[in-house]
C-alpha positions in Angstrom: 0.0 0.0 0.0 2.8 2.4 0.9 4.7 1.6 -2.2 1.6 2.3 -4.4 1.2 5.7 -2.7 4.8 6.6 -3.3 4.5 5.5 -7.0 1.4 7.6 -7.4 3.1 10.6 -5.9 6.2 10.2 -8.2 3.9 9.9 -11.3 1.9 13.0 -10.3 4.9 15.1 -9.5 6.7 14.0 -12.7 3.7 14.8 -14.9 3.5 18.3 -13.3 7.1 19.0 -14.4 6.5 17.7 -17.9 3.5 20.0 -18.2 5.5 22.9 -16.8 7.7 22.6 -19.8 4.7 23.4 -22.0 3.0 25.9 -19.8 4.6 29.2 -18.7 4.7 30.3 -15.1 5.8 33.8 -16.3 4.6 36.7 -14.2 2.8 39.5 -16.0 1.9 43.0 -14.8 -1.6 43.7 -13.6 -2.4 40.1 -12.7 -4.0 38.7 -9.6 -3.3 35.5 -7.8 -5.1 33.3 -5.4 -3.4 30.4 -3.5 -4.7 27.7 -1.2 -1.8 26.4 0.9 -1.0 23.7 3.5 2.2 22.7 5.3 4.1 22.6 8.5 5.2 25.3 10.9 8.3 24.5 12.9 8.9 26.5 16.1 11.6 26.5 18.8 9.1 27.6 21.4 9.8 25.2 24.3 6.1 24.8 25.3 5.0 23.5 21.8 5.6 20.1 20.2 8.0 21.8 17.7 5.9 21.4 14.6 2.2 21.8 13.7 -0.1 21.9 10.7 -0.6 25.2 8.9 -3.0 26.0 6.1 -4.7 29.0 4.6 -5.2 31.4 1.7 -3.0 33.9 -0.1 -4.1 36.7 -2.4 -1.7 38.7 -4.5 -1.4 41.4 -7.1 1.5 41.9 -9.6 1.9 45.6 -10.1 4.7 44.9 -12.7 6.4 41.7 -14.0 9.0 42.0 -11.2 7.1 43.5 -8.2 3.9 42.5 -6.4 2.1 42.5 -3.1 0.5 39.6 -1.2 -1.7 39.1 1.8 -1.7 35.7 3.5 -4.0 34.4 6.2 -3.0 31.1 7.8 -4.0 28.9 10.7 -1.3 27.2 12.8 -2.6 24.4 15.1 -0.3 22.6 17.6 -0.3 20.8 20.9 1.8 21.6 23.9 2.5 21.0 27.6 2.7 23.5 30.4 4.3 21.3 33.1 2.2 18.1 32.9 -1.0 19.9 31.6 -1.6 19.5 27.9 -3.1 22.4 25.9 -4.3 23.2 22.4 -2.5 26.0 20.6 -4.1 28.0 17.7 -2.6 31.0 15.9 -4.0 32.9 13.0 -1.1 34.5 11.2 -1.7 37.5 8.9 1.2 38.4 6.6 1.4 41.4 4.3 4.3 41.1 1.9 6.2 42.9 -0.9 7.2 40.3 -3.5 10.1 40.4 -5.9 10.1 38.0 -8.9 13.7 37.1 -9.7 13.0 35.6 -13.1 9.4 36.5 -14.2 9.7 35.3 -17.8 10.8 31.7 -17.0 8.8 28.5 -16.6 9.8 28.2 -13.0 9.6 31.6 -11.3 11.5 32.2 -8.1 10.5 34.9 -5.6 11.8 36.7 -2.6 9.3 38.3 -0.3 9.1 40.0 3.1 6.9 42.2 5.2 5.0 42.7 8.4 1.9 41.1 9.9 0.2 40.0 13.1 -0.4 36.8 15.0 -3.6 36.1 16.9 -2.9 33.4 19.5 -5.4 31.4 21.5 -4.5 28.7 24.0 -7.1 26.2 25.5 -7.9 25.3 28.2 -6.1 28.3 29.8 -8.1 30.9 27.9 -4.7 32.7 27.2 -4.9 35.0 24.2 -2.2 37.2 22.7 -2.1 39.5 19.7 1.4 40.3 18.5 3.2 42.1 15.7 5.3 39.9 13.4 7.9 40.4 10.6 8.7 37.8 8.0 11.1 37.0 5.1 10.9 34.1 2.7 11.7 32.4 -0.6 9.3 30.6 -3.0 9.2 28.9 -6.4 6.2 28.8 -8.7 5.9 26.0 -11.2 3.2 26.2 -14.0 0.7 23.4 -14.5 -1.4 25.3 -17.0 -1.8 28.9 -18.3 -3.8 29.9 -15.2 -2.7 27.4 -12.6 0.6 26.8 -10.8 2.2 25.0 -7.8 4.2 27.0 -5.3 6.7 25.8 -2.7 7.3 28.3 0.0 9.5 28.8 3.1 9.3 31.8 5.4 10.9 32.7 8.7 8.6 34.7 11.1 9.7 36.7 14.1 7.1 37.5 16.8 7.3 40.8 18.8 8.7 40.4 22.3 9.8 36.8 21.6 13.3 35.3 21.3 12.3 32.5 18.9 11.8 32.3 15.2 9.1 30.2 13.4 9.9 28.5 10.1 6.8 27.9 7.9 7.1 25.6 4.9 4.1 25.2 2.6 2.9 23.8 -0.7 0.2 25.7 -2.6 -2.1 25.4 -5.6 -2.4 28.8 -7.2 -4.6 30.4 -9.8 -3.8 33.5 -11.9 -6.1 35.9 -13.7 -5.9 39.2 -15.6 -3.7 40.6 -18.3 
């Protein structure tokens, strides 16, 4: 069963790269983008398990072929322990980013992005809540699967205000492009 799952994954990923040779992921000015993403957020916060699921939505606008803006809203869920007491951790992360497309005319487009945001944290059963300012920086690659759809691999580091730890968020997204 496990071998069949791996073989299916290899065939699907391989076919995406073959299709990417035909399609163009090129970035064009005055286009919008919508992405659904999922992945893992790694944290060095001692109270959390160290990694938890993250998923959400990104919306972007390309003001030129090189420069764009993006807003991302993601939910990070994790478990942790305070002493011997388990708790559920939930953080909604809002990121506002400036995006630079390194090679906008190519089949595989690489981007550098960064910006500011906020994290809205809720911990149960303690009813602890915290809203904090964040800053982030990241790298991504977009790979075309059709004229209007692409896959995106993303990694971003996020710093939380008044905290000495950095979170690393890695995601895989399915994106859709429209306009121009």
